[in-house]
N, CA, C and O atoms as a MOPAC input file, in Angstrom:
PM7 MOZYME 1SCF
protein

 N      0.82700 1    -1.19000 1     0.00000 1
 C      0.00000 1     0.00000 1     0.00000 1
 C      0.87100 1     1.25400 1     0.00000 1
 O      0.46700 1     2.30200 1    -0.50400 1
 N      2.07600 1     1.13500 1     0.57300 1
 C      2.97400 1     2.30300 1     0.56000 1
 C      3.33500 1     2.69500 1    -0.87100 1
 O      3.40300 1     3.88100 1    -1.19300 1
 N      3.56800 1     1.69700 1    -1.73100 1
 C      3.90300 1     2.00500 1    -3.12900 1
 C      2.74900 1     2.69500 1    -3.83400 1
 O      2.96000 1     3.65500 1    -4.57400 1
 N      1.53000 1     2.21700 1    -3.61100 1
 C      0.35800 1     2.85200 1    -4.21200 1
 C      0.25100 1     4.29900 1    -3.75800 1
 O      0.05000 1     5.19900 1    -4.57400 1
 N      0.38600 1     4.52200 1    -2.45400 1
 C      0.29600 1     5.87500 1    -1.91400 1
 C      1.39700 1     6.76300 1    -2.48700 1
 O      1.14700 1     7.90800 1    -2.86400 1
 N      2.60000 1     6.23800 1    -2.55100 1
 C      3.73400 1     7.01800 1    -3.05600 1
 C      3.52500 1     7.42200 1    -4.51200 1
 O      3.84700 1     8.54500 1    -4.90000 1
 N      2.98100 1     6.50300 1    -5.32200 1
 C      2.69400 1     6.83100 1    -6.72900 1
 C      1.69500 1     7.97100 1    -6.84200 1
 O      1.70200 1     8.71800 1    -7.82100 1
 N      0.83400 1     8.10100 1    -5.83300 1
 C     -0.16700 1     9.16500 1    -5.85900 1
 C      0.30200 1    10.40900 1    -5.10200 1
 O     -0.46300 1    11.35400 1    -4.91000 1
 N      1.57400 1    10.39600 1    -4.67200 1
 C      2.13400 1    11.56100 1    -4.00000 1
 C      1.73500 1    11.68100 1    -2.54300 1
 O      1.77100 1    12.77400 1    -1.97900 1
 N      1.35100 1    10.56400 1    -1.92100 1
 C      0.90400 1    10.54000 1    -0.52800 1
 C      1.88100 1     9.68700 1     0.27300 1
 O      2.28200 1     8.61400 1    -0.17900 1
 N      2.26500 1    10.15700 1     1.45800 1
 C      3.14700 1     9.38000 1     2.33000 1
 C      2.29800 1     8.54200 1     3.28600 1
 O      1.40400 1     9.07100 1     3.94600 1
 N      2.57300 1     7.24400 1     3.36100 1
 C      1.85700 1     6.32900 1     4.24800 1
 C      2.80800 1     5.84900 1     5.33800 1
 O      3.87100 1     5.29900 1     5.05100 1
 N      2.41200 1     6.06300 1     6.59600 1
 C      3.23100 1     5.67600 1     7.73600 1
 C      2.39400 1     4.83400 1     8.69000 1
 O      1.22800 1     5.13800 1     8.93800 1
 N      2.99600 1     3.77100 1     9.22600 1
 C      2.33300 1     2.93400 1    10.23100 1
 C      3.08600 1     3.09100 1    11.54400 1
 O      4.30700 1     2.94300 1    11.59200 1
 N      2.34400 1     3.39400 1    12.61400 1
 C      2.93000 1     3.55000 1    13.93900 1
 C      2.40200 1     2.47000 1    14.86000 1
 O      1.19600 1     2.23000 1    14.91100 1
 N      3.28300 1     1.82300 1    15.58100 1
 C      2.88000 1     0.78900 1    16.53500 1
 C      2.86600 1     1.39500 1    17.93100 1
 O      3.92300 1     1.63200 1    18.51500 1
 N      1.67100 1     1.65000 1    18.47300 1
 C      1.57200 1     2.15100 1    19.83900 1
 C      1.92200 1     1.05900 1    20.83100 1
 O      2.53300 1     1.31900 1    21.86700 1
 N      1.53000 1    -0.16800 1    20.50700 1
 C      1.84000 1    -1.32500 1    21.33900 1
 C      2.28300 1    -2.45200 1    20.41200 1
 O      1.43500 1    -3.10900 1    19.80900 1
 N      3.58900 1    -2.69300 1    20.28100 1
 C      4.05500 1    -3.71300 1    19.34100 1
 C      3.56400 1    -5.12400 1    19.66300 1
 O      3.63700 1    -6.00400 1    18.80500 1
 N      3.07000 1    -5.35800 1    20.86900 1
 C      2.57400 1    -6.68300 1    21.26100 1
 C      1.07600 1    -6.85600 1    20.98700 1
 O      0.53000 1    -7.94000 1    21.19000 1
 N      0.41500 1    -5.79300 1    20.52800 1
 C     -1.02400 1    -5.84800 1    20.28200 1
 C     -1.34800 1    -6.85100 1    19.18800 1
 O     -0.75100 1    -6.82400 1    18.11100 1
 N     -2.29100 1    -7.73200 1    19.46600 1
 C     -2.72200 1    -8.74600 1    18.50000 1
 C     -4.22100 1    -8.95500 1    18.66800 1
 O     -4.76300 1    -8.77200 1    19.75800 1
 N     -4.87800 1    -9.33400 1    17.59600 1
 C     -6.30300 1    -9.65500 1    17.65900 1
 C     -6.53800 1   -10.89100 1    16.79900 1
 O     -5.91100 1   -11.07200 1    15.75500 1
 N     -7.44300 1   -11.72600 1    17.25500 1
 C     -7.82200 1   -12.91200 1    16.49900 1
 C     -8.95800 1   -12.48700 1    15.56500 1
 O    -10.05600 1   -12.15300 1    16.01000 1
 N     -8.66700 1   -12.50600 1    14.25900 1
 C     -9.64700 1   -12.07400 1    13.27600 1
 C     -9.35000 1   -12.74600 1    11.94400 1
 O     -8.40300 1   -13.52600 1    11.83600 1
 N    -10.13300 1   -12.45500 1    10.95700 1
 C     -9.92900 1   -12.96200 1     9.60600 1
 C     -8.95700 1   -12.01600 1     8.89800 1
 O     -9.35500 1   -10.91800 1     8.51000 1
 N     -7.69600 1   -12.41200 1     8.72000 1
 C     -6.70700 1   -11.49000 1     8.15400 1
 C     -7.03000 1   -11.05900 1     6.72400 1
 O     -6.73400 1    -9.92700 1     6.34000 1
 N     -7.63100 1   -11.94100 1     5.93800 1
 C     -7.97300 1   -11.57700 1     4.56300 1
 C     -8.97500 1   -10.42500 1     4.54200 1
 O     -8.77600 1    -9.43800 1     3.83400 1
 N    -10.04900 1   -10.55200 1     5.31800 1
 C    -11.06400 1    -9.50400 1     5.33300 1
 C    -10.52400 1    -8.20600 1     5.92600 1
 O    -10.85100 1    -7.12500 1     5.43800 1
 N     -9.70700 1    -8.29600 1     6.96400 1
 C     -9.13400 1    -7.08400 1     7.55300 1
 C     -8.22300 1    -6.38700 1     6.54700 1
 O     -8.27000 1    -5.16400 1     6.41200 1
 N     -7.39200 1    -7.15700 1     5.83800 1
 C     -6.53400 1    -6.56000 1     4.81700 1
 C     -7.35800 1    -5.93500 1     3.70000 1
 O     -6.99400 1    -4.88500 1     3.17000 1
 N     -8.45500 1    -6.56900 1     3.34400 1
 C     -9.33800 1    -6.02000 1     2.31800 1
 C     -9.89500 1    -4.66700 1     2.75700 1
 O     -9.91200 1    -3.71800 1     1.97400 1
 N    -10.34800 1    -4.57800 1     4.00000 1
 C    -10.87800 1    -3.31600 1     4.51600 1
 C     -9.78900 1    -2.24900 1     4.52200 1
 O    -10.00700 1    -1.13800 1     4.04000 1
 N     -8.61600 1    -2.58000 1     5.06700 1
 C     -7.53100 1    -1.59900 1     5.13300 1
 C     -7.10800 1    -1.14000 1     3.74300 1
 O     -6.92200 1     0.05500 1     3.51400 1
 N     -6.95500 1    -2.07600 1     2.81900 1
 C     -6.54900 1    -1.71900 1     1.45700 1
 C     -7.59700 1    -0.82900 1     0.79300 1
 O     -7.24600 1     0.13800 1     0.11700 1
 N     -8.86500 1    -1.14200 1     0.97500 1
 C     -9.93500 1    -0.33700 1     0.38200 1
 C     -9.93900 1     1.06900 1     0.96200 1
 O    -10.06600 1     2.04500 1     0.22300 1
 N     -9.80200 1     1.17800 1     2.28300 1
 C     -9.80600 1     2.49600 1     2.92600 1
 C     -8.59000 1     3.30600 1     2.47700 1
 O     -8.72400 1     4.48000 1     2.13000 1
 N     -7.41800 1     2.69800 1     2.48100 1
 C     -6.20900 1     3.42200 1     2.07600 1
 C     -6.30200 1     3.85900 1     0.61700 1
 O     -5.93700 1     4.98500 1     0.27900 1
 N     -6.78700 1     2.97800 1    -0.24000 1
 C     -6.95000 1     3.34300 1    -1.65200 1
 C     -7.91000 1     4.51500 1    -1.80900 1
 O     -7.63600 1     5.44500 1    -2.56700 1
 N     -9.03800 1     4.47300 1    -1.09400 1
 C    -10.00200 1     5.56400 1    -1.17900 1
 C     -9.43200 1     6.85900 1    -0.63000 1
 O     -9.66900 1     7.92600 1    -1.19600 1
 N     -8.68000 1     6.78300 1     0.46800 1
 C     -8.07200 1     7.99300 1     1.02400 1
 C     -7.06400 1     8.59900 1     0.05300 1
 O     -7.04000 1     9.81600 1    -0.12900 1
 N     -6.22500 1     7.75800 1    -0.57900 1
 C     -5.23800 1     8.30400 1    -1.50700 1
 C     -5.90400 1     8.93200 1    -2.73100 1
 O     -5.37700 1     9.88300 1    -3.30900 1
 N     -7.05000 1     8.40400 1    -3.12000 1
 C     -7.79200 1     8.99600 1    -4.23800 1
 C     -8.45300 1    10.31200 1    -3.83800 1
 O     -8.63400 1    11.19700 1    -4.67400 1
 N     -8.81300 1    10.44100 1    -2.56500 1
 C     -9.54100 1    11.62400 1    -2.09400 1
 C     -8.62900 1    12.78000 1    -1.69600 1
 O     -9.09900 1    13.89700 1    -1.48200 1
 N     -7.32300 1    12.51400 1    -1.59600 1
 C     -6.39700 1    13.53300 1    -1.11800 1
 C     -5.60100 1    14.16200 1    -2.24900 1
 O     -5.35100 1    13.54900 1    -3.28600 1
 N     -5.21500 1    15.40800 1    -2.00900 1
 C     -4.32400 1    16.09400 1    -2.93300 1
 C     -2.90800 1    15.56100 1    -2.74700 1
 O     -2.55600 1    15.08200 1    -1.66900 1
 N     -2.11300 1    15.64300 1    -3.78000 1
 C     -0.71100 1    15.23300 1    -3.71300 1
 C      0.00700 1    16.02100 1    -2.62200 1
 O     -0.26900 1    17.20300 1    -2.41600 1
 N      0.92300 1    15.36100 1    -1.92800 1
 C      1.67600 1    16.00600 1    -0.85700 1
 C      1.12100 1    15.72600 1     0.52300 1
 O      1.72000 1    16.13100 1     1.52000 1
 N     -0.01100 1    15.04400 1     0.60600 1
 C     -0.61100 1    14.71100 1     1.89900 1
 C      0.04300 1    13.48000 1     2.51400 1
 O      0.98500 1    12.91500 1     1.95900 1
 N     -0.47100 1    13.08100 1     3.66300 1
 C      0.05200 1    11.88700 1     4.32200 1
 C     -1.07400 1    11.14100 1     5.02100 1
 O     -2.09900 1    11.72200 1     5.37800 1
 N     -0.86600 1     9.85200 1     5.20800 1
 C     -1.79800 1     8.99700 1     5.94600 1
 C     -0.99700 1     8.31400 1     7.04400 1
 O      0.03900 1     7.70100 1     6.78400 1
 N     -1.48500 1     8.42500 1     8.26900 1
 C     -0.83900 1     7.77100 1     9.40200 1
 C     -1.78700 1     6.69800 1     9.91800 1
 O     -2.93300 1     6.98200 1    10.26400 1
 N     -1.29800 1     5.46100 1     9.96500 1
 C     -2.07900 1     4.32700 1    10.45300 1
 C     -1.60400 1     4.00300 1    11.86600 1
 O     -0.41300 1     3.80500 1    12.10400 1
 N     -2.56000 1     3.95100 1    12.80400 1
 C     -2.25400 1     3.60300 1    14.19900 1
 C     -3.24000 1     2.52800 1    14.64700 1
 O     -4.40000 1     2.53000 1    14.23400 1
 N     -2.77600 1     1.61700 1    15.48700 1
 C     -3.66000 1     0.60500 1    16.07200 1
 C     -3.51300 1     0.66800 1    17.57900 1
 O     -2.41000 1     0.84000 1    18.09900 1
 N     -4.63600 1     0.52600 1    18.28200 1
 C     -4.63900 1     0.56000 1    19.73900 1
 C     -5.77600 1    -0.32000 1    20.22500 1
 O     -6.73500 1    -0.55600 1    19.49000 1
 N     -5.68100 1    -0.80400 1    21.44500 1
 C     -6.78100 1    -1.58200 1    21.99900 1
 C     -6.30200 1    -2.74900 1    22.82700 1
 O     -5.21800 1    -2.73800 1    23.41000 1
 N     -7.15400 1    -3.76100 1    22.85600 1
 C     -6.91400 1    -4.98200 1    23.60900 1
 C     -7.09200 1    -6.16000 1    22.65200 1
 O     -7.56400 1    -5.96500 1    21.53100 1
 N     -6.72900 1    -7.37100 1    23.06100 1
 C     -6.97400 1    -8.51900 1    22.18200 1
 C     -8.46700 1    -8.73100 1    21.87900 1
 O     -8.80900 1    -9.37600 1    20.88800 1
 N     -9.34400 1    -8.19800 1    22.71600 1
 C    -10.78100 1    -8.35200 1    22.47800 1
 C    -11.33300 1    -7.27800 1    21.53700 1
 O    -12.31000 1    -7.52000 1    20.82900 1
 N    -10.71600 1    -6.09700 1    21.52700 1
 C    -11.20100 1    -5.03600 1    20.64300 1
 C    -10.04900 1    -4.13700 1    20.23600 1
 O     -9.36200 1    -3.56700 1    21.08400 1
 N     -9.84500 1    -4.01500 1    18.95000 1
 C     -8.77600 1    -3.19100 1    18.40400 1
 C     -9.39500 1    -2.06200 1    17.59500 1
 O    -10.35600 1    -2.26300 1    16.85300 1
 N     -8.82700 1    -0.87400 1    17.75100 1
 C     -9.24100 1     0.27200 1    16.95400 1
 C     -8.07700 1     0.65800 1    16.05900 1
 O     -6.96100 1     0.88500 1    16.52700 1
 N     -8.35000 1     0.72700 1    14.78400 1
 C     -7.34700 1     1.13700 1    13.80400 1
 C     -7.75000 1     2.52000 1    13.30900 1
 O     -8.84400 1     2.70700 1    12.77500 1
 N     -6.85600 1     3.48100 1    13.49200 1
 C     -7.10900 1     4.84400 1    13.03500 1
 C     -6.25700 1     5.11000 1    11.80600 1
 O     -5.05600 1     4.83800 1    11.80000 1
 N     -6.87500 1     5.63300 1    10.78300 1
 C     -6.15500 1     6.07300 1     9.59500 1
 C     -6.40900 1     7.57600 1     9.48900 1
 O     -7.50500 1     8.00700 1     9.13200 1
 N     -5.40000 1     8.35100 1     9.79700 1
 C     -5.54300 1     9.80900 1     9.76700 1
 C     -4.90000 1    10.34800 1     8.50000 1
 O     -3.68800 1    10.24100 1     8.31200 1
 N     -5.71600 1    10.92200 1     7.64100 1
 C     -5.23700 1    11.51800 1     6.40000 1
 C     -5.03700 1    13.00800 1     6.65800 1
 O     -5.97500 1    13.72200 1     7.01300 1
 N     -3.81700 1    13.45500 1     6.47600 1
 C     -3.48100 1    14.85300 1     6.72100 1
 C     -3.18100 1    15.53600 1     5.40600 1
 O     -2.42400 1    15.02900 1     4.57900 1
 N     -3.78700 1    16.69200 1     5.22800 1
 C     -3.58800 1    17.44800 1     3.99700 1
 C     -4.91300 1    17.74200 1     3.34300 1
 O     -5.94700 1    17.23800 1     3.78100 1
 N     -4.89900 1    18.55300 1     2.29800 1
 C     -6.14400 1    18.93500 1     1.63300 1
 C     -6.81500 1    17.76700 1     0.92300 1
 O     -6.15900 1    16.90400 1     0.33900 1
 N     -8.13000 1    17.76900 1     0.99100 1
 C     -8.92800 1    16.74300 1     0.32100 1
 C     -9.43500 1    17.28600 1    -1.00700 1
 O     -9.65300 1    18.48800 1    -1.15400 1
 N     -9.61800 1    16.39700 1    -1.96200 1
 C    -10.20700 1    16.77100 1    -3.24400 1
 C    -11.70600 1    16.97900 1    -3.05000 1
 O    -12.30300 1    16.43400 1    -2.12200 1
 N    -12.29600 1    17.76100 1    -3.92400 1
 C    -13.74700 1    17.95700 1    -3.88900 1
 C    -14.42800 1    16.61200 1    -4.12400 1
 O    -13.96400 1    15.81100 1    -4.93600 1
 N    -15.52900 1    16.36500 1    -3.41500 1
 C    -16.29500 1    15.13900 1    -3.59400 1
 C    -15.82400 1    13.96900 1    -2.76000 1
 O    -16.26400 1    12.84200 1    -2.98700 1
 N    -14.93400 1    14.20200 1    -1.79100 1
 C    -14.43400 1    13.07600 1    -0.98400 1
 C    -15.54100 1    12.46100 1    -0.14700 1
 O    -15.47900 1    11.27600 1     0.17800 1
 N    -16.57100 1    13.25600 1     0.21400 1
 C    -17.66900 1    12.72100 1     1.02000 1
 C    -18.43200 1    11.64400 1     0.26600 1
 O    -18.81600 1    10.63100 1     0.85000 1
 N    -18.65500 1    11.85500 1    -1.03400 1
 C    -19.35300 1    10.86000 1    -1.84800 1
 C    -18.52600 1     9.58400 1    -1.95600 1
 O    -19.07100 1     8.48100 1    -1.92700 1
 N    -17.20500 1     9.73600 1    -2.08000 1
 C    -16.33200 1     8.56800 1    -2.14700 1
 C    -16.39700 1     7.77400 1    -0.84700 1
 O    -16.37900 1     6.54300 1    -0.87000 1
 N    -16.47300 1     8.47700 1     0.29600 1
 C    -16.57500 1     7.80000 1     1.59400 1
 C    -17.88500 1     7.02300 1     1.68500 1
 O    -17.90600 1     5.90200 1     2.19300 1
 N    -18.98200 1     7.61400 1     1.19700 1
 C    -20.27900 1     6.93600 1     1.23500 1
 C    -20.24600 1     5.66600 1     0.38100 1
 O    -20.79400 1     4.63700 1     0.77700 1
 N    -19.61100 1     5.73700 1    -0.77800 1
 C    -19.48800 1     4.56800 1    -1.64800 1
 C    -18.65100 1     3.49100 1    -0.96900 1
 O    -18.95400 1     2.30200 1    -1.06600 1
 N    -17.58900 1     3.92000 1    -0.27800 1
 C    -16.72200 1     2.97700 1     0.43000 1
 C    -17.51400 1     2.23200 1     1.50000 1
 O    -17.36500 1     1.01900 1     1.65000 1
 N    -18.36100 1     2.95700 1     2.24900 1
 C    -19.19200 1     2.31400 1     3.27300 1
 C    -20.05800 1     1.23400 1     2.65500 1
 O    -20.10800 1     0.11100 1     3.15900 1
 N    -20.74100 1     1.56200 1     1.56800 1
 C    -21.63400 1     0.60400 1     0.92200 1
 C    -20.87100 1    -0.62100 1     0.43200 1
 O    -21.35300 1    -1.74600 1     0.56400 1
 N    -19.68400 1    -0.41000 1    -0.13400 1
 C    -18.86900 1    -1.49800 1    -0.66000 1
 C    -18.41400 1    -2.45600 1     0.42900 1
 O    -18.32900 1    -3.66300 1     0.20200 1
 N    -18.12000 1    -1.92000 1     1.61500 1
 C    -17.51600 1    -2.72200 1     2.67700 1
 C    -18.50500 1    -3.30600 1     3.69200 1
 O    -18.07800 1    -4.00600 1     4.61100 1
 N    -19.77800 1    -3.05100 1     3.56400 1
 C    -20.74300 1    -3.48000 1     4.58400 1
 C    -20.69000 1    -4.97400 1     4.88000 1
 O    -20.67000 1    -5.37200 1     6.04400 1
 N    -20.66600 1    -5.78900 1     3.86200 1
 C    -20.66800 1    -7.23800 1     4.05100 1
 C    -19.36900 1    -7.70800 1     4.72300 1
 O    -19.39800 1    -8.56100 1     5.61000 1
 N    -18.24400 1    -7.15000 1     4.29800 1
 C    -16.95300 1    -7.52800 1     4.87800 1
 C    -16.87300 1    -7.08600 1     6.33700 1
 O    -16.39300 1    -7.83400 1     7.18900 1
 N    -17.34200 1    -5.87300 1     6.62500 1
 C    -17.33900 1    -5.37800 1     8.00800 1
 C    -18.21000 1    -6.25500 1     8.89900 1
 O    -17.84800 1    -6.52700 1    10.04300 1
 N    -19.34600 1    -6.69600 1     8.39100 1
 C    -20.22100 1    -7.57700 1     9.16700 1
 C    -19.51200 1    -8.89700 1     9.46900 1
 O    -19.62400 1    -9.42000 1    10.57900 1
 N    -18.78900 1    -9.43700 1     8.49500 1
 C    -18.05600 1   -10.69100 1     8.71000 1
 C    -16.95500 1   -10.51400 1     9.75800 1
 O    -16.64000 1   -11.44600 1    10.49800 1
 N    -16.38100 1    -9.32600 1     9.81400 1
 C    -15.32700 1    -9.03800 1    10.79100 1
 C    -15.86700 1    -8.63800 1    12.15700 1
 O    -15.10600 1    -8.52800 1    13.11900 1
 N    -17.17200 1    -8.42100 1    12.24700 1
 C    -17.77400 1    -7.84700 1    13.44800 1
 C    -17.10500 1    -6.50500 1    13.75400 1
 O    -16.71400 1    -6.22900 1    14.88800 1
 N    -16.98600 1    -5.67900 1    12.70500 1
 C    -16.28400 1    -4.40500 1    12.80900 1
 C    -17.17900 1    -3.26100 1    12.37600 1
 O    -18.14400 1    -3.44800 1    11.63600 1
 N    -16.84200 1    -2.08400 1    12.84500 1
 C    -17.53600 1    -0.87300 1    12.44800 1
 C    -16.55500 1     0.06200 1    11.76300 1
 O    -15.34300 1    -0.05500 1    11.94300 1
 N    -17.08300 1     0.98600 1    10.98100 1
 C    -16.26700 1     1.93800 1    10.24500 1
 C    -16.87800 1     3.31000 1    10.42700 1
 O    -18.08700 1     3.47800 1    10.26600 1
 N    -16.05300 1     4.30300 1    10.76400 1
 C    -16.53200 1     5.66500 1    10.93700 1
 C    -15.54900 1     6.62300 1    10.28800 1
 O    -14.33900 1     6.40100 1    10.32900 1
 N    -16.06500 1     7.68900 1     9.68900 1
 C    -15.23900 1     8.71200 1     9.07100 1
 C    -15.56300 1    10.03100 1     9.75300 1
 O    -16.73200 1    10.36800 1     9.93600 1
 N    -14.51700 1    10.78600 1    10.13300 1
 C    -14.72500 1    12.08300 1    10.76400 1
 C    -13.60700 1    13.03200 1    10.37300 1
 O    -12.59600 1    12.61300 1     9.81000 1
 N    -13.79000 1    14.30200 1    10.67100 1
 C    -12.74600 1    15.28600 1    10.43500 1
 C    -11.96300 1    15.48800 1    11.71500 1
 O    -12.54800 1    15.60600 1    12.79200 1
 N    -10.63700 1    15.53000 1    11.60800 1
 C     -9.84300 1    15.74100 1    12.82100 1
 C    -10.01300 1    17.16700 1    13.32400 1
 O    -10.19000 1    18.08400 1    12.52100 1
 N     -9.96200 1    17.37100 1    14.62800 1
 C    -10.09900 1    18.72400 1    15.15500 1
 C     -8.92400 1    19.59400 1    14.72400 1
 O     -7.76900 1    19.17900 1    14.81500 1
 N     -9.22200 1    20.78600 1    14.26100 1
 C     -8.21400 1    21.78900 1    13.89200 1
 C     -7.19200 1    21.28300 1    12.88100 1
 O     -6.02100 1    21.65800 1    12.93600 1
 N     -7.62800 1    20.44500 1    11.97300 1
 C     -6.70700 1    19.94700 1    10.95000 1
 C     -7.46100 1    19.78800 1     9.64400 1
 O     -8.68100 1    19.62100 1     9.62400 1
 N     -6.71100 1    19.84300 1     8.55900 1
 C     -7.31300 1    19.65300 1     7.25700 1
 C     -7.07300 1    18.20700 1     6.86500 1
 O     -5.95800 1    17.84600 1     6.48800 1
 N     -8.08500 1    17.38700 1     6.94700 1
 C     -7.92200 1    15.97800 1     6.63100 1
 C     -9.13900 1    15.18600 1     7.03400 1
 O    -10.24000 1    15.72400 1     7.14900 1
 N     -8.93100 1    13.90500 1     7.24700 1
 C    -10.02700 1    13.00800 1     7.60300 1
 C     -9.46400 1    11.88400 1     8.46600 1
 O     -8.31700 1    11.47100 1     8.29200 1
 N    -10.28200 1    11.39400 1     9.40200 1
 C     -9.89400 1    10.26400 1    10.24300 1
 C    -10.86400 1     9.12600 1     9.97000 1
 O    -12.07900 1     9.30700 1    10.05600 1
 N    -10.33400 1     7.96000 1     9.64200 1
 C    -11.16200 1     6.77500 1     9.44500 1
 C    -10.86100 1     5.83500 1    10.60900 1
 O     -9.70500 1     5.49100 1    10.85700 1
 N    -11.90000 1     5.42600 1    11.31500 1
 C    -11.74600 1     4.55100 1    12.46900 1
 C    -12.38400 1     3.20500 1    12.16600 1
 O    -13.55200 1     3.13400 1    11.78200 1
 N    -11.61400 1     2.13800 1    12.34000 1
 C    -12.12100 1     0.77500 1    12.16000 1
 C    -12.01600 1     0.09900 1    13.51900 1
 O    -10.91700 1    -0.06500 1    14.04800 1
 N    -13.14600 1    -0.29100 1    14.08200 1
 C    -13.14100 1    -0.99700 1    15.36400 1
 C    -13.55300 1    -2.43800 1    15.11700 1
 O    -14.61700 1    -2.70400 1    14.55800 1
 N    -12.70700 1    -3.36200 1    15.53700 1
 C    -12.96700 1    -4.78000 1    15.32500 1
 C    -12.99200 1    -5.49000 1    16.65900 1
 O    -12.12500 1    -5.27500 1    17.50500 1
 N    -13.98600 1    -6.33700 1    16.84500 1
 C    -14.11000 1    -7.13900 1    18.05300 1
 C    -13.74600 1    -8.57600 1    17.71600 1
 O    -14.18200 1    -9.11100 1    16.69700 1
 N    -12.95700 1    -9.19000 1    18.56300 1
 C    -12.57500 1   -10.58700 1    18.33900 1
 C    -13.81200 1   -11.46000 1    18.37400 1
 O    -14.66200 1   -11.27400 1    19.24400 1
 N    -13.94300 1   -12.41900 1    17.44600 1
 C    -15.11900 1   -13.30000 1    17.45100 1
 C    -15.13400 1   -14.19200 1    18.67300 1
 O    -14.08800 1   -14.58300 1    19.19100 1
 N    -16.33700 1   -14.50800 1    19.12500 1
 C    -16.51100 1   -15.39100 1    20.27500 1
 C    -16.07100 1   -16.80200 1    19.89600 1
 O    -16.23100 1   -17.22600 1    18.75100 1
 N    -15.52800 1   -17.50700 1    20.84400 1
 C    -15.08800 1   -18.88100 1    20.58700 1
 C    -16.16300 1   -19.86200 1    20.90200 1
 O    -15.96500 1   -21.06700 1    20.74500 1

């Protein structure tokens, strides 16, 4: 995903708040969600922006934040709505939620993915 972002003039950085953090989930579906969100963010941002990916939580519930910093292209809200519709089935399989918001006092967007570990 870093190569895709770089080709579009966007810097992608992943920060580990807790390097031991792990969650039991479907890795294919989680990667699909992350790839879709990152692709949509890089399409919605102007060149020169950045995306910072952070994960935090517990083994029972992990929150992944993707903070896109920099100016957004016109129409990014419609792209976010399309992304929600596209990912509904995958999010349901992951028992995850997806939220998009604007960061306080910043020009960008924050995408939050919260995933709960499936019951055994």
